[in-house]
C-alpha positions in Angstrom: 0.0 0.0 0.0 1.3 3.5 -0.9 2.2 5.8 2.0 0.9 9.1 0.8 -0.1 9.0 -2.8 -3.5 7.8 -4.0 -5.4 7.3 -7.3 -7.3 10.6 -6.6 -4.0 12.5 -6.7 -3.3 11.2 -10.2 -6.9 11.9 -11.3 -6.6 15.5 -10.1 -3.9 16.0 -12.7 -5.2 13.8 -15.4 -8.9 12.8 -16.0 -10.1 9.6 -14.3 -10.8 7.7 -17.5 -7.2 8.2 -18.8 -5.8 7.0 -15.5 -8.0 3.9 -15.8 -6.9 3.3 -19.4 -3.2 3.5 -18.4 -3.7 1.0 -15.6 -6.1 -1.3 -17.4 -4.0 -4.5 -18.1 -6.9 -7.0 -18.2 -8.9 -5.1 -20.7 -12.0 -4.8 -18.5 -12.2 -1.0 -18.5 -12.9 -1.2 -14.8 -10.9 -1.0 -11.6 -10.5 -4.7 -11.2 -8.2 -6.2 -8.5 -5.4 -6.7 -11.0 -5.6 -3.1 -12.3 -5.6 -1.7 -8.8 -2.5 -3.8 -8.0 -0.8 -2.3 -11.0 -1.7 1.2 -9.9 -0.5 0.5 -6.4 2.8 -0.8 -7.7 3.2 2.4 -9.6 2.3 4.6 -6.7 4.9 2.8 -4.5 7.5 3.2 -7.2 6.8 7.0 -7.5 7.0 7.4 -3.8 10.3 5.5 -3.8 11.7 8.0 -6.3 10.5 10.8 -4.0 12.0 9.3 -0.9 15.4 8.8 -2.7 15.4 12.5 -3.6 14.0 14.1 -0.4 15.7 12.0 2.2 18.9 13.9 1.5 17.4 16.7 3.6 14.6 15.0 5.4 16.2 12.0 6.9 13.2 9.9 8.0 10.5 8.4 5.9 7.9 9.7 8.4 9.2 13.2 7.9 8.8 12.9 4.1 5.2 11.6 4.6 4.4 14.5 6.8 6.0 16.9 4.3 3.8 15.5 1.5 0.7 16.0 3.7 1.7 19.6 4.4 2.8 20.6 0.9 0.3 19.8 -1.9 2.6 21.1 -4.5 5.3 18.5 -3.7 2.7 15.8 -3.5 1.5 16.9 -6.9 5.0 16.6 -8.3 5.1 12.9 -7.1 1.7 12.4 -8.8 3.2 13.6 -12.1 6.0 11.1 -11.7 3.5 8.3 -11.1 1.6 9.3 -14.2 4.7 9.1 -16.3 5.6 5.7 -14.8 2.1 4.4 -15.5 2.0 5.7 -19.0 5.4 4.1 -19.8 4.0 0.7 -19.1 0.9 0.9 -21.4 1.1 0.5 -25.1 -0.4 3.5 -26.8 0.8 5.9 -24.2 4.6 5.5 -24.6 6.9 6.7 -27.3 9.5 4.7 -29.2 12.2 6.1 -26.9 10.5 4.4 -23.9 9.2 7.6 -22.3 5.5 7.9 -21.6 3.0 10.7 -22.1 4.2 12.8 -19.2 8.0 13.1 -19.7 8.2 16.8 -19.3 6.2 16.7 -16.1 8.3 13.9 -14.7 11.6 15.7 -15.5 10.3 18.9 -13.9 9.1 17.0 -10.8 12.4 15.1 -10.4 14.3 18.4 -10.6 12.0 20.0 -8.1 12.3 17.1 -5.6 16.1 17.1 -6.0 16.3 20.8 -5.3 14.1 20.5 -2.2 16.1 17.5 -1.0 19.3 19.5 -1.3 17.7 22.7 0.2 18.3 24.6 -3.0 14.5 25.2 -2.8 12.5 25.2 0.3 9.1 23.5 0.9 6.1 25.2 2.4 5.6 22.0 4.4 8.8 22.4 6.4 6.9 24.3 9.0 4.9 21.2 9.8 7.3 18.4 8.9 10.5 20.0 10.3 13.3 21.9 8.6 15.5 20.4 6.0 18.8 19.4 7.6 20.7 21.0 4.7 21.2 24.7 4.0 22.1 25.6 0.4 23.0 22.0 -0.3 25.2 21.5 2.8 24.5 19.8 6.1 23.8 22.2 8.9 26.4 22.1 11.6 25.1 20.8 14.9 26.3 21.3 18.5 27.6 18.3 20.4 24.9 16.1 22.0 23.8 17.5 25.3 25.4 20.9 24.8 22.7 23.1 23.4 24.7 26.3 24.1 27.8 25.1 22.2 29.1 27.5 19.7 29.4 26.1 16.2 31.9 27.6 13.8 30.8 28.0 10.3 32.3 25.7 7.8 34.3 27.2 4.9 35.6 25.8 1.6 39.1 25.3 3.1 37.9 24.0 6.5 34.5 22.1 6.2 34.4 21.4 9.9 34.7 25.1 10.9 37.7 27.1 11.9 37.6 26.6 15.6 38.8 30.2 16.3 38.5 33.8 15.3 
């Protein structure tokens, strides 16, 4: 079962009959058990792609799930990825090069998720899910455990751990 993505997320970006036609492997034209299984497999695959991109900055799966619930834009990007993956697997929706009907949306979504994962772009859902542990693509320095008042020196290009002095 998918963690945060659902069929309705795909249908919000593409009409419901098209989503069904892309998932229809048994030719019934209905949401049979087999067609729902195909759809769920695709949803899980798209979520996996999102986890691999976002967990650079949001280290727990639970935090990514919460981020998706708090940021409909990001969740929509994952839905576009799922639509591309679904269209790639159905004859008539894919091109000779192997890409499906939503290549441009997939590439834009992948880039956006990479940028949010690396903290090049920030997500509106961070207020709920917790801040990205990266700032501008780098890990934020943290004080030693148990020492909340410790001073942390800013890293530099020459000294990535901080200078340790003034």
